[in-house]
N, C-alpha and C positions, 0 to 999 in steps of 0.2 A: 504494500500500500504506500502510495506517495505521501510523504509527510507534508502537512500544511505549515507554511511559514507564518506562524502566529505571533512571534516575538520580535520586537524592534530593539534598537540599541539601548534605550532606557531599561527595558525589561532584562536584557542580557547583562547590562552593567550592574543592576540591582541584584540580580541573581548571584553574581560574583561576590558582591559585598555581603549579602546575606549568608552565603556559604562560608565565607572567611570569618565573619564576626560571630563566633560561637562560644563554646565553653573555654577555649584556650586563653583568651585575653583576660578573662576574669579569674583565672585559677593559676596559671603557670608563673605569674609574676612572683608569688611567694617562693616557689621552688627555685626560680632563677636567682632571687636575692639570697637564698640560703646557700646556693652553690657558688655565686660570684662575689658575695660579700658587699658589693658596692652598688648603690642605685645608678651611678653613672655607667658602670659596666652593663647593668641590666638594660638601660636605654640604648647603649651601643649594640647590644645583642638584638634588640627589636629593630634598630635601624639596619643592621646587617641582614636580618631576616627579610625586611622589605626589599632591600637591594637584590637579594637572591631570588625572591619571588618575581621581581620585575624582570630579571634575566630570563627566568622560566616563562613568564608571560610573553616576552618578545619571541622566544623560541616557539612556543605553542601558537602564537599568532601567525607565524610563517606557515606552520602546518595547517592551521585553520583556513588560511587563504588557498592553500594547495588542495585541501580536502574538506570543502565546506559541507560536511554531513555530520549526523549525530554519531556518537560512539566513543569519543575521547581517545584514551590510550589504546583501546582495543582496535579502533579504526586506524590510527596513525601507525602503530607498530605492525599491523597486518600489511599495510601498504609500503612501509619503508624498510622493514627488516625481514619478517617472515610471519605467515599466519600463526605459527606456534607461539611466537613472541606476543602477538596481538591477543591471542586467546588466554595466555598466561596473565597478561595485564588485565583482561576482561574479568577473569576469575578473581584476581586481586581486588579489582574494583568492587566486585560482588561481595566478597567475604571481608575485605578490609577497608577499601577506600570510602565506602559509604556506610556500611552496616556498623562498623566499629565507632566512627565519629558520631553517628546518629545515636547509638546506644550511650556513648559518653555524654552527649548533649542532653539526652532525655534523663539520664541519671542526675546530671548537674541541675537540671530544671527541677526535678523532684526534691533534691537536697536543699536547694535555695528556698524553695517554697514550703519546706517541712514545718517551719514554725506556724504557718497559716493553715496547714492541712494535717493536723495531728492524727486524724483518723486514717490517713494514708501512709504507706511506706513510700520512700522515694521511687522504688521500682514500679509501684502501682501508679503513682502520679505520672511517671515517664511512659508507662504503658498506655494510659489514656491519651497522652500527647501524641504518641506515635500513631495510635489508631485513628485519631481525629484527622491528622494530615494525610494519612493513607486514603481515607475516604474523600477528603477534599480534592487531592490531586489525581486519585485513581478514577473517581466518578465524575468530577467537575473540573477538568483540566483548565479551560480558559478562565473560569471564575477564580480558580486557585492562583493564576498568574496576577490577576487584578488585586486580589487580597494581599498577595505577596508584595507587590510594588508599593501599595499604600502603607503597609505595616513597616517595610524597610525604611521608607522616608521618615515615618513617625519615629522609629527607633533612632535613626541618625540625629534627628532634632533633639531628642531627649539626651543622647550622649553628649552632644555639643553643649546643651544647657548645663549638664553636670560639670563639664570641664570649665566652662566660663564661671560658674559659681565657685568652683574649687580653687581656681587660679589665684585670686587675691589672698586666700588663706595659706598659701604655700610660702615658705621662706627658703627658696632654693639656694640663694647666695650664702646663707648661713647654715645650711643643713649639713650635718656630718656625712661625708661621702662613704664612710664605712672602711673597714680594713680589707683591702683587696690583695695584700701580700700573699704569695703562695698560690694565687689563682693563675694557672698556666694556660697555654693554648688548648691543651687537652680538655680541661674543664670548660673552657669557653665554647669550643666546637661541640662538645657533648651536650651542653646546655642548649645549643642551637636546634637540637632535635625537638625539644619542647616548643621552641619558637616556630619551627617549621610546621609543627602540628597546628599552631594557632593561625598560621598563614595558609594552611592547606585549604583549597577551595578557590585559589586564584585562577584555576583552569576550569571552573565549573561551566562556563558558557559553552565550551567545546562539546560537552556531552549532549547538548540539544542543538548542535549546529545546523542540522537539517530542518529545524523549525524556526530559524532566525532569518529575517528578511535581509537581503543584501549581505550575505554572510562574509564575503571576501573583505568587505570594509568593516562591517559591524563587529565581527568576532574579535579580530585583533585589538580594535579600539576598546571594546568592552573589557577585555582582559587587562589592558594597561590602565584604563580609567578606574576600574574597580580596585586594582592592586594599589595604585597611587593614593586613592581616597582612604583605603583601609590602613595603609602605612602611616599616613598623617594622623588618622584617628587613634591608632595604637600608640604612637609616640605621645600624643596629647593625654590619653587615658593613663598610660603608665607613668607619665610625669606626675600626674595627680596622685596616683597610688604610691609611688616610690617616696615622695616627699611629704606625705601626709602624717607620718609618725616615725618613731625611731626604727632603725633597721631590725633590732631584736623583736619588736612588736609585729613586724610584717613577715619576717623570714620564715619560710616553711608553711605558711598559711594557704590552704587551698581556697578559702573564701576571702582572699586578699582584698577584693573589691568592697565587700561589706565591712571588713576591718578598717580599711582606709576611710570609707564614708563615715563610719561611726567616729573615727578620730577627728574628722573635719567638721561634722555637724551634729553628732549625737544620733539618737535612735531614729529621728525623722529622716535624716540623710541615709542612714543604713537601710531603712525600709524602702526608700525611693530607689536606691541602688539595687536592692533585691528585686523590685518590680522590673527595673531596667534589664537586669540579668535574665530574669524569666522571659521577657519579651525577646531578647537577643537569642537565647537558646532555642526558643520555640521557632523563631524564624530560620535559624540555622537548620533545624530538623526539616522545616518546610522546604527550604531550598534544596537540600540533599534528596528529599523525597521527590522533588521535581526532576533533578538531574540524573540520579543514579539509575532508575529504571530504563532510561533511554539506552544505556549501555547493554542491558540484558535484552531489550527489544531488538537491538542491532545484532546481537549474537544469535537470537532466535531467528531473525530474518536470514542469517547466513547458515543456519542449520546446526549450530553448536549448543543450542538450548531448544526445548520443545517449541514448536511453532505457536502454540497458544500463549506464549509470553510476548508475542510481537504486538505492534500497535493496534489498539482497538478501533472499531469503526468511529468512535467519538473523537479520535485523534490523540488520545492518551494511552500509554502502555499500561492498561488497567491491571492485568494479572501480574506483570513485572513489578508494579508498585506494591501489590500485596505481598509478593515474594520478598521484596526489600524490607517491608515492615516486619514480616515473620523472622527474618534473619536478625534484624536489629533487636527484636524482642528476646531472641535466644541469647544474644550477647548481654543485653541489659540485665538479665536475671542470672548470668553465670560469671561475670568478670568484674574486677574492680576498676575504678576510674583511672588511677595513676598507671596501672599496667596497660590499659587500653591506650592511654595517651602516648606512652613511650613506644609501644609496639607499632601503633599506627604511623607515627612520624617516621620511624625507621623504615618500615616496609614500603610506604608510599614514596619515600625518597628514592628507593631503588627503582620503582616503576617509572617515575618521572625522568630519572636519569637515563633509563633505557630509551625512553621516548625522544629525549634530546639527542642521544646517539643516533637514533633513526633519522632525525633531521639533518645531522652532520653528514651522514651517508648520502641522503637524498641531495643535499646541496653540492657535495663533491661530485655526484653523478650528473646532475642537471645544470650546475653552474648558475648563471644569471637567470635562468628560467624559474628558479626557486629563490626569490629574493628574501633575505633575512635581515631585518633591521638590527644593527649592531654586530653584524658578522665580522670576524669569527668570535669576538670577545664575549658577547652575551651567552651563547651556548657553552663556551669553554669555561667561563667563570661559574656558570651554574653547575657544570659537571664537577669542577674542582671543589666547590663548596659542598656538594653532596658527598663526594669521596671523603673529604675531611671530616664531615659529620658522622659518616658511616664508620670510619676507622676509630674515631674518638668514642662513639657509642659502643662499639664492639669491645673496646678495652675497659671502659668505665661502667657499662651496663650490659654485661655479656648475656644475661638471661633473656632480656628483651630482644637483643640482636640475634640470639640463637633461634628464637621463635620466628623472627622475621625472615631469617635465611631459610628456615625449614618450610616456610610457607611456599616458597618458589617451587621446589620439587613436588609439593603436595598439589598445587594448582596445575602444574604441568601434567600430573597423572590424571586429574579431572578432565583436562583438555583431551588427553589421549583416549580416555573412555568415551567422551563425547564425539571425537573425530571417528573412532571406530564404529560407533552407533550410526553416525551419518553415512559412513561408507557402506554399511550394510543396507541402509534404506535406499541408497542410490542403486546398489546392485539389484535389490528387489524390484525397483521401478523398471530397470532395464530388462 
């Protein structure tokens, strides 16, 4: 079925913003401060994360111009390296790229709202959230996009208002920077894994590229605009968080946003920030519920998943959306937040690095027929950053790295099973 191009540049850009601004920015700052000791190093890490994401966005933008269809890494790697690589990336998206972040965001949503929902566990509250957005985007696709756009703009306005109110209360010039002695490059690049999790989603628009109008222009622009806007927002929010209280008060706190808001304005500010976090997390779930199922629908169209996961007559991949919801629910009830955060950042870094390698191969093959803004520095800097983060995480967080590395052969096996089944079906048809 031909995909209807229902989304314009604003919708694609806001999808990128909503996908990125999730649980990470409101939770990882405390872990970063604990590891790096200095608020200034934490802000440097967020700035570096934005630069890395921008290099990735430039690389993906070139691929989006070359292949303006839905599918993300699955499509790009299938076309630039090998169908096996694309299918491995597709399965990673299915099991890790969307399901794990959605589970983490849903759990964070339940955790932040726990004081107001004492009759619910965080998992139950997160379950209700996942189910609601599965129905919204699986049954009413176009309506879901309008709701998404309005809510994202409203969320950005609230965040900007929080930063503007907090700024006069900060004493940045007199604030102690913390003790950063002994923090080496290994600790810094390992911490970037958490930052990369918070920036994940900068590539969200490419997953529904077949539904974006004028994709050759709109997709690259949406990736860059969304990434730039979120980088500025992250730096502003984390400046407010980092300089709101003493380092010891903030370090290691998963709810650093609420702790910082309480230090700045008491319980009223803390409750406002909790509402803001709840909105941000719910919109992150909504954005991923829109983008992720497009990958599985593309895989179903190509025969690597059952055909009934493809796009529904309504224009929305309805059954793929409900599959996405089911997988996220399984992770929500079986894994912890911090483990999901580290594992997801590590594994997705490998997948996006492979996609950028595919772009480099395509560029070397086609030359000027495949224009890449910032060539060759943007893709090379992105690869070098991912390699540094991967090595640092493997040394300092070996358990999460081991699970991430084990995911690749596991999803390759799933692809082989699917490919074998597809081969048997084709033989039967003949």
